[in-house]
Backbone of each chain as nested JSON, in Angstrom:
{
  "chains": [
    {"id": "A", "residues": [
      {"number": 1, "name": "UNK", "atoms": {"N": [67.047, 105.63, -18.494], "CA": [65.674, 106.087, -18.244], "C": [64.721, 105.521, -19.297]}},
      {"number": 2, "name": "UNK", "atoms": {"N": [63.599, 105.01, -18.813], "CA": [62.582, 104.498, -19.723], "C": [61.789, 105.692, -20.254]}},
      {"number": 3, "name": "UNK", "atoms": {"N": [61.715, 105.786, -21.572], "CA": [60.953, 106.88, -22.155], "C": [59.466, 106.56, -22.036]}},
      {"number": 4, "name": "UNK", "atoms": {"N": [58.744, 107.484, -21.488], "CA": [57.332, 107.23, -21.214], "C": [56.412, 107.653, -22.332]}},
      {"number": 5, "name": "UNK", "atoms": {"N": [55.243, 107.061, -22.308], "CA": [54.148, 107.488, -23.161], "C": [53.439, 108.639, -22.465]}},
      {"number": 6, "name": "UNK", "atoms": {"N": [52.757, 109.436, -23.238], "CA": [51.873, 110.411, -22.619], "C": [50.456, 109.933, -22.867]}},
      {"number": 7, "name": "UNK", "atoms": {"N": [49.672, 109.868, -21.82], "CA": [48.35, 109.269, -21.924], "C": [47.246, 110.206, -21.415]}},
      {"number": 8, "name": "UNK", "atoms": {"N": [46.125, 110.151, -22.117], "CA": [44.92, 110.865, -21.678], "C": [43.825, 109.804, -21.571]}},
      {"number": 9, "name": "UNK", "atoms": {"N": [43.187, 109.744, -20.43], "CA": [42.106, 108.769, -20.242], "C": [40.813, 109.512, -19.909]}},
      {"number": 10, "name": "UNK", "atoms": {"N": [39.773, 109.23, -20.685], "CA": [38.469, 109.855, -20.463], "C": [37.46, 108.744, -20.231]}},
      {"number": 11, "name": "UNK", "atoms": {"N": [36.747, 108.808, -19.124], "CA": [35.793, 107.724, -18.851], "C": [34.354, 108.206, -18.807]}},
      {"number": 12, "name": "UNK", "atoms": {"N": [33.491, 107.313, -19.212], "CA": [32.052, 107.556, -19.17], "C": [31.464, 106.285, -18.571]}},
      {"number": 13, "name": "UNK", "atoms": {"N": [31.341, 106.298, -17.247], "CA": [30.958, 105.069, -16.556], "C": [29.796, 105.282, -15.608]}},
      {"number": 14, "name": "UNK", "atoms": {"N": [29.136, 104.198, -15.253], "CA": [27.991, 104.27, -14.354], "C": [28.419, 104.86, -13.006]}},
      {"number": 15, "name": "UNK", "atoms": {"N": [27.561, 105.716, -12.506], "CA": [27.755, 106.435, -11.238], "C": [28.369, 105.564, -10.129]}},
      {"number": 16, "name": "UNK", "atoms": {"N": [27.831, 104.36, -9.971], "CA": [28.263, 103.507, -8.857], "C": [29.725, 103.056, -8.939]}},
      {"number": 17, "name": "UNK", "atoms": {"N": [30.32, 103.168, -10.139], "CA": [31.723, 102.766, -10.269], "C": [32.69, 103.942, -10.427]}},
      {"number": 18, "name": "UNK", "atoms": {"N": [32.143, 105.149, -10.431], "CA": [32.978, 106.334, -10.675], "C": [34.097, 106.482, -9.643]}},
      {"number": 19, "name": "UNK", "atoms": {"N": [33.755, 106.381, -8.355], "CA": [34.792, 106.635, -7.348], "C": [35.873, 105.561, -7.391]}},
      {"number": 20, "name": "UNK", "atoms": {"N": [35.482, 104.341, -7.717], "CA": [36.459, 103.257, -7.803], "C": [37.445, 103.505, -8.959]}},
      {"number": 21, "name": "UNK", "atoms": {"N": [36.905, 103.88, -10.11], "CA": [37.755, 104.17, -11.275], "C": [38.652, 105.369, -10.993]}},
      {"number": 22, "name": "UNK", "atoms": {"N": [38.054, 106.38, -10.401], "CA": [38.771, 107.614, -10.086], "C": [39.936, 107.348, -9.113]}},
      {"number": 23, "name": "UNK", "atoms": {"N": [39.65, 106.626, -8.071], "CA": [40.696, 106.316, -7.096], "C": [41.798, 105.438, -7.692]}},
      {"number": 24, "name": "UNK", "atoms": {"N": [41.405, 104.555, -8.575], "CA": [42.393, 103.703, -9.225], "C": [43.306, 104.525, -10.142]}},
      {"number": 25, "name": "UNK", "atoms": {"N": [42.709, 105.39, -10.95], "CA": [43.524, 106.172, -11.896], "C": [44.446, 107.171, -11.198]}},
      {"number": 26, "name": "UNK", "atoms": {"N": [44.011, 107.664, -10.038], "CA": [44.835, 108.594, -9.258], "C": [46.194, 108.016, -8.878]}},
      {"number": 27, "name": "UNK", "atoms": {"N": [46.266, 106.688, -8.785], "CA": [47.532, 106.034, -8.428], "C": [48.59, 106.297, -9.517]}},
      {"number": 28, "name": "UNK", "atoms": {"N": [48.124, 106.392, -10.763], "CA": [49.048, 106.471, -11.898], "C": [49.123, 107.842, -12.577]}},
      {"number": 29, "name": "UNK", "atoms": {"N": [47.995, 108.57, -12.562], "CA": [47.883, 109.754, -13.42], "C": [47.368, 110.968, -12.648]}},
      {"number": 30, "name": "UNK", "atoms": {"N": [47.362, 112.101, -13.325], "CA": [46.848, 113.336, -12.721], "C": [45.428, 113.611, -13.199]}},
      {"number": 31, "name": "UNK", "atoms": {"N": [44.574, 113.941, -12.275], "CA": [43.199, 114.3, -12.619], "C": [43.23, 115.706, -13.182]}},
      {"number": 32, "name": "UNK", "atoms": {"N": [42.638, 115.922, -14.356], "CA": [42.652, 117.275, -14.9], "C": [41.272, 117.867, -15.148]}},
      {"number": 33, "name": "UNK", "atoms": {"N": [40.27, 117.036, -15.201], "CA": [38.911, 117.551, -15.376], "C": [37.979, 116.417, -14.973]}},
      {"number": 34, "name": "UNK", "atoms": {"N": [36.73, 116.756, -14.719], "CA": [35.711, 115.752, -14.504], "C": [35.861, 114.645, -15.565]}},
      {"number": 35, "name": "UNK", "atoms": {"N": [36.131, 113.433, -15.127], "CA": [36.26, 112.264, -16.023], "C": [37.503, 112.219, -16.894]}},
      {"number": 36, "name": "UNK", "atoms": {"N": [38.492, 113.065, -16.621], "CA": [39.7, 113.073, -17.453], "C": [40.968, 113.012, -16.595]}},
      {"number": 37, "name": "UNK", "atoms": {"N": [41.825, 112.068, -16.937], "CA": [43.138, 111.967, -16.294], "C": [44.205, 112.04, -17.379]}},
      {"number": 38, "name": "UNK", "atoms": {"N": [45.389, 112.499, -17.002], "CA": [46.485, 112.503, -17.965], "C": [47.804, 112.306, -17.236]}},
      {"number": 39, "name": "UNK", "atoms": {"N": [48.824, 111.973, -17.998], "CA": [50.137, 111.87, -17.392], "C": [51.117, 111.091, -18.243]}},
      {"number": 40, "name": "UNK", "atoms": {"N": [52.368, 111.134, -17.784], "CA": [53.425, 110.41, -18.474], "C": [53.572, 109.056, -17.776]}},
      {"number": 41, "name": "UNK", "atoms": {"N": [53.729, 108.029, -18.542], "CA": [53.668, 106.689, -17.975], "C": [54.433, 105.717, -18.878]}},
      {"number": 42, "name": "UNK", "atoms": {"N": [54.925, 104.657, -18.286], "CA": [55.595, 103.638, -19.116], "C": [54.552, 102.709, -19.733]}},
      {"number": 43, "name": "UNK", "atoms": {"N": [54.951, 101.978, -20.738], "CA": [54.044, 100.998, -21.37], "C": [53.627, 99.934, -20.353]}},
      {"number": 44, "name": "UNK", "atoms": {"N": [54.543, 99.576, -19.461], "CA": [54.237, 98.572, -18.434], "C": [53.148, 99.036, -17.476]}},
      {"number": 45, "name": "UNK", "atoms": {"N": [53.271, 100.3, -17.039], "CA": [52.256, 100.863, -16.129], "C": [50.919, 101.028, -16.862]}},
      {"number": 46, "name": "UNK", "atoms": {"N": [50.985, 101.391, -18.137], "CA": [49.748, 101.529, -18.9], "C": [49.034, 100.184, -19.006]}},
      {"number": 47, "name": "UNK", "atoms": {"N": [49.816, 99.129, -19.134], "CA": [49.218, 97.791, -19.183], "C": [48.557, 97.461, -17.837]}},
      {"number": 48, "name": "UNK", "atoms": {"N": [49.19, 97.881, -16.735], "CA": [48.562, 97.696, -15.416], "C": [47.228, 98.44, -15.352]}},
      {"number": 49, "name": "UNK", "atoms": {"N": [47.213, 99.636, -15.925], "CA": [45.972, 100.434, -15.931], "C": [44.884, 99.706, -16.722]}},
      {"number": 50, "name": "UNK", "atoms": {"N": [45.247, 99.211, -17.91], "CA": [44.259, 98.484, -18.726], "C": [43.661, 97.315, -17.946]}},
      {"number": 51, "name": "UNK", "atoms": {"N": [44.542, 96.534, -17.322], "CA": [44.082, 95.352, -16.577], "C": [43.206, 95.77, -15.402]}},
      {"number": 52, "name": "UNK", "atoms": {"N": [43.667, 96.794, -14.673], "CA": [42.913, 97.285, -13.512], "C": [41.539, 97.804, -13.906]}},
      {"number": 53, "name": "UNK", "atoms": {"N": [41.498, 98.598, -14.971], "CA": [40.211, 99.164, -15.406], "C": [39.26, 98.068, -15.886]}},
      {"number": 54, "name": "UNK", "atoms": {"N": [39.814, 97.098, -16.596], "CA": [38.955, 96.001, -17.076], "C": [38.334, 95.231, -15.908]}},
      {"number": 55, "name": "UNK", "atoms": {"N": [39.071, 95.174, -14.793], "CA": [38.533, 94.494, -13.61], "C": [37.453, 95.307, -12.916]}},
      {"number": 56, "name": "UNK", "atoms": {"N": [37.516, 96.615, -13.047], "CA": [36.552, 97.473, -12.339], "C": [35.282, 97.701, -13.162]}},
      {"number": 57, "name": "UNK", "atoms": {"N": [35.454, 97.961, -14.455], "CA": [34.287, 98.381, -15.245], "C": [33.393, 97.213, -15.661]}},
      {"number": 58, "name": "UNK", "atoms": {"N": [32.19, 97.561, -16.047], "CA": [31.288, 96.612, -16.682], "C": [31.381, 96.917, -18.175]}},
      {"number": 59, "name": "UNK", "atoms": {"N": [31.913, 95.967, -18.926], "CA": [32.194, 96.262, -20.346], "C": [30.942, 96.428, -21.208]}},
      {"number": 60, "name": "UNK", "atoms": {"N": [29.795, 96.122, -20.63], "CA": [28.546, 96.329, -21.366], "C": [27.883, 97.67, -21.04]}},
      {"number": 61, "name": "UNK", "atoms": {"N": [28.401, 98.346, -20.022], "CA": [27.765, 99.603, -19.599], "C": [28.716, 100.791, -19.624]}},
      {"number": 62, "name": "UNK", "atoms": {"N": [29.989, 100.529, -19.422], "CA": [30.96, 101.618, -19.276], "C": [31.825, 101.767, -20.52]}},
      {"number": 63, "name": "UNK", "atoms": {"N": [32.389, 102.944, -20.664], "CA": [33.255, 103.203, -21.809], "C": [34.445, 104.042, -21.357]}},
      {"number": 64, "name": "UNK", "atoms": {"N": [35.625, 103.606, -21.735], "CA": [36.837, 104.344, -21.386], "C": [37.686, 104.541, -22.634]}},
      {"number": 65, "name": "UNK", "atoms": {"N": [38.039, 105.79, -22.881], "CA": [38.899, 106.103, -24.018], "C": [40.316, 106.298, -23.507]}},
      {"number": 66, "name": "UNK", "atoms": {"N": [41.269, 105.673, -24.179], "CA": [42.68, 105.844, -23.827], "C": [43.414, 106.386, -25.054]}},
      {"number": 67, "name": "UNK", "atoms": {"N": [43.879, 107.616, -24.958], "CA": [44.67, 108.21, -26.037], "C": [46.12, 108.21, -25.602]}},
      {"number": 68, "name": "UNK", "atoms": {"N": [47.009, 107.805, -26.499], "CA": [48.43, 107.861, -26.159], "C": [49.244, 108.498, -27.281]}},
      {"number": 69, "name": "UNK", "atoms": {"N": [50.268, 109.225, -26.874], "CA": [51.275, 109.705, -27.821], "C": [52.62, 109.233, -27.28]}},
      {"number": 70, "name": "UNK", "atoms": {"N": [53.529, 108.907, -28.183], "CA": [54.829, 108.378, -27.749], "C": [55.714, 109.471, -27.183]}},
      {"number": 71, "name": "UNK", "atoms": {"N": [55.463, 110.695, -27.599], "CA": [56.291, 111.791, -27.116], "C": [55.403, 112.964, -26.721]}},
      {"number": 72, "name": "UNK", "atoms": {"N": [55.553, 113.377, -25.482], "CA": [54.713, 114.439, -24.923], "C": [54.741, 115.716, -25.757]}},
      {"number": 73, "name": "UNK", "atoms": {"N": [55.884, 115.97, -26.4], "CA": [56.022, 117.22, -27.155], "C": [55.121, 117.271, -28.386]}},
      {"number": 74, "name": "UNK", "atoms": {"N": [54.604, 116.123, -28.809], "CA": [53.705, 116.092, -29.976], "C": [52.291, 116.55, -29.632]}},
      {"number": 75, "name": "UNK", "atoms": {"N": [52.013, 116.585, -28.347], "CA": [50.643, 116.887, -27.912], "C": [50.576, 118.294, -27.331]}},
      {"number": 76, "name": "UNK", "atoms": {"N": [49.622, 119.065, -27.825], "CA": [49.413, 120.398, -27.278], "C": [48.102, 120.408, -26.491]}},
      {"number": 77, "name": "UNK", "atoms": {"N": [48.082, 121.11, -25.373], "CA": [46.862, 121.196, -24.572], "C": [46.512, 122.645, -24.296]}},
      {"number": 78, "name": "UNK", "atoms": {"N": [45.249, 122.975, -24.502], "CA": [44.742, 124.313, -24.151], "C": [43.531, 124.135, -23.261]}},
      {"number": 79, "name": "UNK", "atoms": {"N": [43.262, 125.137, -22.467], "CA": [42.055, 125.125, -21.644], "C": [41.261, 126.391, -21.92]}},
      {"number": 80, "name": "UNK", "atoms": {"N": [39.966, 126.221, -22.201], "CA": [39.072, 127.371, -22.286], "C": [38.228, 127.362, -21.013]}},
      {"number": 81, "name": "UNK", "atoms": {"N": [38.026, 128.544, -20.432], "CA": [37.241, 128.62, -19.2], "C": [38.108, 128.304, -18.011]}},
      {"number": 82, "name": "UNK", "atoms": {"N": [37.506, 127.701, -16.999], "CA": [38.255, 127.468, -15.769], "C": [39.083, 126.192, -15.845]}},
      {"number": 83, "name": "UNK", "atoms": {"N": [40.196, 126.244, -15.128], "CA": [41.035, 125.064, -15.03], "C": [40.584, 124.322, -13.792]}},
      {"number": 84, "name": "UNK", "atoms": {"N": [40.044, 123.119, -13.999], "CA": [39.428, 122.384, -12.883], "C": [40.468, 121.838, -11.913]}},
      {"number": 85, "name": "UNK", "atoms": {"N": [41.637, 121.542, -12.431], "CA": [42.673, 120.972, -11.576], "C": [43.908, 121.871, -11.617]}},
      {"number": 86, "name": "UNK", "atoms": {"N": [43.911, 122.966, -10.844], "CA": [44.976, 123.944, -10.95], "C": [46.37, 123.434, -10.65]}},
      {"number": 87, "name": "UNK", "atoms": {"N": [46.475, 122.304, -9.98], "CA": [47.823, 121.808, -9.685], "C": [48.443, 121.054, -10.864]}},
      {"number": 88, "name": "UNK", "atoms": {"N": [47.617, 120.689, -11.857], "CA": [48.17, 119.949, -12.992], "C": [49.093, 120.846, -13.81]}},
      {"number": 89, "name": "UNK", "atoms": {"N": [50.028, 120.229, -14.468], "CA": [50.981, 120.982, -15.264], "C": [50.444, 121.161, -16.675]}},
      {"number": 90, "name": "UNK", "atoms": {"N": [50.479, 122.357, -17.17], "CA": [50.102, 122.59, -18.562], "C": [51.264, 122.132, -19.429]}},
      {"number": 91, "name": "UNK", "atoms": {"N": [50.944, 121.382, -20.442], "CA": [51.988, 120.894, -21.351], "C": [52.561, 122.082, -22.112]}}
    ]},
    {"id": "B", "residues": [
      {"number": 1, "name": "UNK", "atoms": {"N": [46.454, 120.374, -50.72], "CA": [45.65, 119.986, -49.56], "C": [46.248, 120.577, -48.274]}},
      {"number": 2, "name": "UNK", "atoms": {"N": [45.386, 121.159, -47.498], "CA": [45.819, 121.708, -46.209], "C": [45.942, 120.553, -45.218]}},
      {"number": 3, "name": "UNK", "atoms": {"N": [47.111, 120.437, -44.633], "CA": [47.306, 119.358, -43.662], "C": [46.609, 119.737, -42.355]}},
      {"number": 4, "name": "UNK", "atoms": {"N": [45.782, 118.847, -41.884], "CA": [44.966, 119.159, -40.711], "C": [45.602, 118.747, -39.41]}},
      {"number": 5, "name": "UNK", "atoms": {"N": [45.127, 119.382, -38.38], "CA": [45.458, 118.985, -37.025], "C": [44.493, 117.879, -36.629]}},
      {"number": 6, "name": "UNK", "atoms": {"N": [44.895, 117.083, -35.653], "CA": [43.934, 116.166, -35.075], "C": [43.602, 116.691, -33.695]}},
      {"number": 7, "name": "UNK", "atoms": {"N": [42.324, 116.814, -33.421], "CA": [41.923, 117.466, -32.181], "C": [40.977, 116.585, -31.356]}},
      {"number": 8, "name": "UNK", "atoms": {"N": [41.153, 116.665, -30.057], "CA": [40.239, 116.009, -29.105], "C": [39.731, 117.116, -28.184]}},
      {"number": 9, "name": "UNK", "atoms": {"N": [38.433, 117.217, -28.055], "CA": [37.866, 118.241, -27.17], "C": [37.006, 117.559, -26.115]}},
      {"number": 10, "name": "UNK", "atoms": {"N": [37.305, 117.873, -24.86], "CA": [36.557, 117.299, -23.739], "C": [35.977, 118.458, -22.934]}},
      {"number": 11, "name": "UNK", "atoms": {"N": [34.671, 118.452, -22.736], "CA": [34.077, 119.577, -22.009], "C": [33.451, 119.149, -20.694]}},
      {"number": 12, "name": "UNK", "atoms": {"N": [33.505, 120.068, -19.773], "CA": [32.878, 119.881, -18.46], "C": [32.138, 121.188, -18.203]}},
      {"number": 13, "name": "UNK", "atoms": {"N": [30.875, 121.212, -18.622], "CA": [30.127, 122.468, -18.588], "C": [28.786, 122.314, -17.899]}},
      {"number": 14, "name": "UNK", "atoms": {"N": [28.228, 123.44, -17.482], "CA": [26.946, 123.429, -16.788], "C": [25.857, 122.865, -17.708]}},
      {"number": 15, "name": "UNK", "atoms": {"N": [25.017, 122.039, -17.108], "CA": [23.917, 121.345, -17.796], "C": [23.186, 122.216, -18.82]}},
      {"number": 16, "name": "UNK", "atoms": {"N": [22.86, 123.44, -18.421], "CA": [22.047, 124.307, -19.29], "C": [22.742, 124.701, -20.592]}},
      {"number": 17, "name": "UNK", "atoms": {"N": [24.06, 124.55, -20.65], "CA": [24.778, 124.891, -21.89], "C": [25.251, 123.662, -22.679]}},
      {"number": 18, "name": "UNK", "atoms": {"N": [25.011, 122.479, -22.148], "CA": [25.527, 121.263, -22.785], "C": [25.028, 121.098, -24.22]}},
      {"number": 19, "name": "UNK", "atoms": {"N": [23.726, 121.239, -24.444], "CA": [23.218, 120.978, -25.799], "C": [23.733, 122.008, -26.791]}},
      {"number": 20, "name": "UNK", "atoms": {"N": [23.905, 123.232, -26.322], "CA": [24.429, 124.276, -27.206], "C": [25.878, 123.963, -27.633]}},
      {"number": 21, "name": "UNK", "atoms": {"N": [26.69, 123.587, -26.666], "CA": [28.087, 123.24, -26.963], "C": [28.139, 122.0, -27.869]}},
      {"number": 22, "name": "UNK", "atoms": {"N": [27.326, 121.021, -27.539], "CA": [27.287, 119.772, -28.291], "C": [26.877, 120.022, -29.748]}},
      {"number": 23, "name": "UNK", "atoms": {"N": [25.829, 120.775, -29.946], "CA": [25.374, 121.074, -31.309], "C": [26.401, 121.888, -32.088]}},
      {"number": 24, "name": "UNK", "atoms": {"N": [27.074, 122.774, -31.393], "CA": [28.107, 123.572, -32.048], "C": [29.279, 122.684, -32.487]}},
      {"number": 25, "name": "UNK", "atoms": {"N": [29.755, 121.817, -31.605], "CA": [30.914, 120.976, -31.93], "C": [30.608, 119.956, -33.029]}},
      {"number": 26, "name": "UNK", "atoms": {"N": [29.354, 119.514, -33.105], "CA": [28.937, 118.574, -34.148], "C": [29.173, 119.115, -35.56]}},
      {"number": 27, "name": "UNK", "atoms": {"N": [29.173, 120.435, -35.698], "CA": [29.396, 121.055, -37.02], "C": [30.805, 120.719, -37.528]}},
      {"number": 28, "name": "UNK", "atoms": {"N": [31.736, 120.617, -36.591], "CA": [33.142, 120.47, -36.968], "C": [33.741, 119.082, -36.718]}},
      {"number": 29, "name": "UNK", "atoms": {"N": [33.23, 118.406, -35.679], "CA": [33.927, 117.202, -35.203], "C": [32.977, 116.027, -35.015]}},
      {"number": 30, "name": "UNK", "atoms": {"N": [33.547, 114.883, -34.71], "CA": [32.749, 113.677, -34.445], "C": [32.608, 113.452, -32.948]}},
      {"number": 31, "name": "UNK", "atoms": {"N": [31.398, 113.179, -32.533], "CA": [31.138, 112.866, -31.134], "C": [31.61, 111.439, -30.88]}},
      {"number": 32, "name": "UNK", "atoms": {"N": [32.429, 111.229, -29.862], "CA": [32.89, 109.854, -29.618], "C": [32.528, 109.312, -28.241]}},
      {"number": 33, "name": "UNK", "atoms": {"N": [32.197, 110.193, -27.339], "CA": [31.781, 109.729, -26.006], "C": [31.09, 110.895, -25.339]}},
      {"number": 34, "name": "UNK", "atoms": {"N": [30.318, 110.615, -24.316], "CA": [29.761, 111.669, -23.495], "C": [30.833, 112.742, -23.234]}},
      {"number": 35, "name": "UNK", "atoms": {"N": [30.601, 113.951, -23.685], "CA": [31.504, 115.092, -23.457], "C": [32.813, 115.064, -24.252]}},
      {"number": 36, "name": "UNK", "atoms": {"N": [32.933, 114.187, -25.235], "CA": [34.18, 114.113, -25.999], "C": [33.911, 114.143, -27.513]}},
      {"number": 37, "name": "UNK", "atoms": {"N": [34.595, 115.047, -28.184], "CA": [34.552, 115.103, -29.64], "C": [35.973, 114.959, -30.169]}},
      {"number": 38, "name": "UNK", "atoms": {"N": [36.102, 114.481, -31.398], "CA": [37.421, 114.405, -32.005], "C": [37.298, 114.564, -33.506]}},
      {"number": 39, "name": "UNK", "atoms": {"N": [38.404, 114.846, -34.143], "CA": [38.395, 114.911, -35.594], "C": [39.602, 115.624, -36.16]}},
      {"number": 40, "name": "UNK", "atoms": {"N": [39.705, 115.536, -37.486], "CA": [40.785, 116.199, -38.198], "C": [40.26, 117.559, -38.641]}},
      {"number": 41, "name": "UNK", "atoms": {"N": [41.06, 118.578, -38.499], "CA": [40.576, 119.929, -38.716], "C": [41.741, 120.848, -39.065]}},
      {"number": 42, "name": "UNK", "atoms": {"N": [41.45, 121.908, -39.793], "CA": [42.512, 122.874, -40.101], "C": [42.679, 123.83, -38.916]}},
      {"number": 43, "name": "UNK", "atoms": {"N": [43.795, 124.52, -38.881], "CA": [44.041, 125.508, -37.825], "C": [42.966, 126.612, -37.874]}},
      {"number": 44, "name": "UNK", "atoms": {"N": [42.548, 126.973, -39.092], "CA": [41.509, 128.005, -39.249], "C": [40.182, 127.594, -38.637]}},
      {"number": 45, "name": "UNK", "atoms": {"N": [39.78, 126.36, -38.89], "CA": [38.527, 125.851, -38.322], "C": [38.643, 125.721, -36.802]}},
      {"number": 46, "name": "UNK", "atoms": {"N": [39.83, 125.325, -36.341], "CA": [40.028, 125.217, -34.889], "C": [39.885, 126.588, -34.239]}},
      {"number": 47, "name": "UNK", "atoms": {"N": [40.342, 127.61, -34.922], "CA": [40.194, 128.96, -34.394], "C": [38.706, 129.349, -34.34]}},
      {"number": 48, "name": "UNK", "atoms": {"N": [37.95, 128.947, -35.357], "CA": [36.495, 129.167, -35.327], "C": [35.865, 128.482, -34.113]}},
      {"number": 49, "name": "UNK", "atoms": {"N": [36.333, 127.271, -33.837], "CA": [35.814, 126.531, -32.679], "C": [36.124, 127.277, -31.38]}},
      {"number": 50, "name": "UNK", "atoms": {"N": [37.373, 127.727, -31.248], "CA": [37.749, 128.467, -30.035], "C": [36.838, 129.676, -29.831]}},
      {"number": 51, "name": "UNK", "atoms": {"N": [36.649, 130.453, -30.907], "CA": [35.825, 131.662, -30.819], "C": [34.379, 131.301, -30.487]}},
      {"number": 52, "name": "UNK", "atoms": {"N": [33.859, 130.292, -31.188], "CA": [32.483, 129.864, -30.957], "C": [32.269, 129.391, -29.527]}},
      {"number": 53, "name": "UNK", "atoms": {"N": [33.194, 128.569, -29.035], "CA": [33.053, 128.042, -27.672], "C": [33.136, 129.16, -26.634]}},
      {"number": 54, "name": "UNK", "atoms": {"N": [34.05, 130.096, -26.872], "CA": [34.186, 131.212, -25.915], "C": [32.895, 132.023, -25.844]}},
      {"number": 55, "name": "UNK", "atoms": {"N": [32.163, 132.087, -26.972], "CA": [30.886, 132.801, -26.978], "C": [29.78, 132.049, -26.252]}},
      {"number": 56, "name": "UNK", "atoms": {"N": [29.888, 130.737, -26.219], "CA": [28.828, 129.933, -25.597], "C": [29.062, 129.727, -24.1]}},
      {"number": 57, "name": "UNK", "atoms": {"N": [30.29, 129.436, -23.728], "CA": [30.539, 129.041, -22.328], "C": [30.604, 130.233, -21.379]}},
      {"number": 58, "name": "UNK", "atoms": {"N": [30.445, 129.926, -20.112], "CA": [30.693, 130.893, -19.053], "C": [32.085, 130.549, -18.52]}},
      {"number": 59, "name": "UNK", "atoms": {"N": [33.032, 131.439, -18.732], "CA": [34.425, 131.105, -18.408], "C": [34.698, 130.967, -16.908]}},
      {"number": 60, "name": "UNK", "atoms": {"N": [33.724, 131.335, -16.096], "CA": [33.874, 131.15, -14.656], "C": [33.252, 129.852, -14.143]}},
      {"number": 61, "name": "UNK", "atoms": {"N": [32.512, 129.189, -15.01], "CA": [31.816, 127.97, -14.572], "C": [32.187, 126.75, -15.403]}},
      {"number": 62, "name": "UNK", "atoms": {"N": [32.529, 126.972, -16.65], "CA": [32.749, 125.854, -17.577], "C": [34.232, 125.644, -17.848]}},
      {"number": 63, "name": "UNK", "atoms": {"N": [34.547, 124.439, -18.287], "CA": [35.934, 124.113, -18.602], "C": [35.976, 123.237, -19.851]}},
      {"number": 64, "name": "UNK", "atoms": {"N": [36.804, 123.624, -20.783], "CA": [36.941, 122.842, -22.009], "C": [38.419, 122.581, -22.273]}},
      {"number": 65, "name": "UNK", "atoms": {"N": [38.753, 121.317, -22.462], "CA": [40.131, 120.938, -22.782], "C": [40.226, 120.697, -24.278]}},
      {"number": 66, "name": "UNK", "atoms": {"N": [41.239, 121.273, -24.889], "CA": [41.485, 121.055, -26.32], "C": [42.882, 120.462, -26.48]}},
      {"number": 67, "name": "UNK", "atoms": {"N": [42.935, 119.209, -26.913], "CA": [44.224, 118.56, -27.175], "C": [44.413, 118.514, -28.687]}},
      {"number": 68, "name": "UNK", "atoms": {"N": [45.6, 118.858, -29.141], "CA": [45.867, 118.759, -30.57], "C": [47.199, 118.059, -30.827]}},
      {"number": 69, "name": "UNK", "atoms": {"N": [47.217, 117.306, -31.919], "CA": [48.475, 116.769, -32.445], "C": [48.536, 117.195, -33.908]}},
      {"number": 70, "name": "UNK", "atoms": {"N": [49.745, 117.466, -34.383], "CA": [49.9, 117.952, -35.758], "C": [49.699, 116.842, -36.772]}},
      {"number": 71, "name": "UNK", "atoms": {"N": [49.912, 115.626, -36.346], "CA": [49.773, 114.505, -37.26], "C": [49.011, 113.377, -36.571]}},
      {"number": 72, "name": "UNK", "atoms": {"N": [47.922, 112.985, -37.188], "CA": [47.032, 111.964, -36.62], "C": [47.766, 110.666, -36.279]}},
      {"number": 73, "name": "UNK", "atoms": {"N": [48.804, 110.35, -37.058], "CA": [49.509, 109.07, -36.851], "C": [50.257, 109.018, -35.514]}},
      {"number": 74, "name": "UNK", "atoms": {"N": [50.471, 110.188, -34.899], "CA": [51.167, 110.223, -33.607], "C": [50.257, 109.832, -32.434]}},
      {"number": 75, "name": "UNK", "atoms": {"N": [48.971, 109.839, -32.72], "CA": [48.008, 109.606, -31.644], "C": [47.392, 108.224, -31.77]}},
      {"number": 76, "name": "UNK", "atoms": {"N": [47.429, 107.481, -30.698], "CA": [46.785, 106.179, -30.683], "C": [45.544, 106.236, -29.81]}},
      {"number": 77, "name": "UNK", "atoms": {"N": [44.485, 105.557, -30.243], "CA": [43.249, 105.542, -29.449], "C": [42.795, 104.12, -29.2]}},
      {"number": 78, "name": "UNK", "atoms": {"N": [42.452, 103.838, -27.957], "CA": [41.884, 102.533, -27.604], "C": [40.587, 102.767, -26.857]}},
      {"number": 79, "name": "UNK", "atoms": {"N": [39.72, 101.798, -26.91], "CA": [38.481, 101.88, -26.147], "C": [38.355, 100.638, -25.276]}},
      {"number": 80, "name": "UNK", "atoms": {"N": [38.096, 100.854, -23.988], "CA": [37.768, 99.731, -23.101], "C": [36.267, 99.797, -22.851]}},
      {"number": 81, "name": "UNK", "atoms": {"N": [35.611, 98.664, -22.867], "CA": [34.16, 98.636, -22.659], "C": [33.44, 98.951, -23.935]}},
      {"number": 82, "name": "UNK", "atoms": {"N": [32.285, 99.594, -23.816], "CA": [31.473, 99.834, -25.007], "C": [31.942, 101.062, -25.755]}},
      {"number": 83, "name": "UNK", "atoms": {"N": [31.728, 100.983, -27.064], "CA": [32.027, 102.136, -27.892], "C": [30.739, 102.919, -27.991]}},
      {"number": 84, "name": "UNK", "atoms": {"N": [30.762, 104.135, -27.449], "CA": [29.516, 104.915, -27.361], "C": [29.07, 105.452, -28.714]}},
      {"number": 85, "name": "UNK", "atoms": {"N": [30.029, 105.676, -29.583], "CA": [29.683, 106.219, -30.891], "C": [30.204, 105.288, -31.981]}},
      {"number": 86, "name": "UNK", "atoms": {"N": [29.457, 104.226, -32.258], "CA": [29.941, 103.18, -33.16], "C": [30.248, 103.647, -34.58]}},
      {"number": 87, "name": "UNK", "atoms": {"N": [29.704, 104.791, -34.985], "CA": [29.999, 105.237, -36.346], "C": [31.346, 105.933, -36.463]}},
      {"number": 88, "name": "UNK", "atoms": {"N": [31.943, 106.303, -35.295], "CA": [33.233, 106.992, -35.366], "C": [34.313, 106.034, -35.859]}},
      {"number": 89, "name": "UNK", "atoms": {"N": [35.311, 106.573, -36.46], "CA": [36.401, 105.767, -36.997], "C": [37.465, 105.584, -35.936]}},
      {"number": 90, "name": "UNK", "atoms": {"N": [37.88, 104.383, -35.739], "CA": [38.988, 104.125, -34.819], "C": [40.272, 104.51, -35.54]}},
      {"number": 91, "name": "UNK", "atoms": {"N": [41.096, 105.24, -34.84], "CA": [42.371, 105.649, -35.447], "C": [43.265, 104.427, -35.622]}}
    ]}
  ]
}
């Protein structure tokens, strides 16, 4: 088994590209909040995400943050208020 | 020296409370993108943040994600596109 990375992606992109980015990230990760996706993924798939996002975004207008931890157990997640994506798994 | 947690906070809140949440989080953390703050912080200060945010938000309308890692070195950060907050330190 390939040990996966745990990734959190937060995007701040122009309205006209939001649905494209969102639909692309859904292929790989779980949507957990407006503009936030997370999930366990291999380094190879993460590289596909980087390439895919670079093709979609305008690098002069959009900004995407990619946080990764090598082991999911190192990352703790809490939610205050409502959980926007109730089907997502709490770490 | 108290060893700090590294925290990422992403909020999805009603427009009318955005500036209040933003100004509150600025006291403790660095703004790195629309709706995203990060920084190194003690558990005590993080508890202050939790209490403060709970006082500001409407728990039926707003959602705040708090990710923490015990050691900053476990977390990797990349940016695709523009860096919205150029003064922030890249991990």
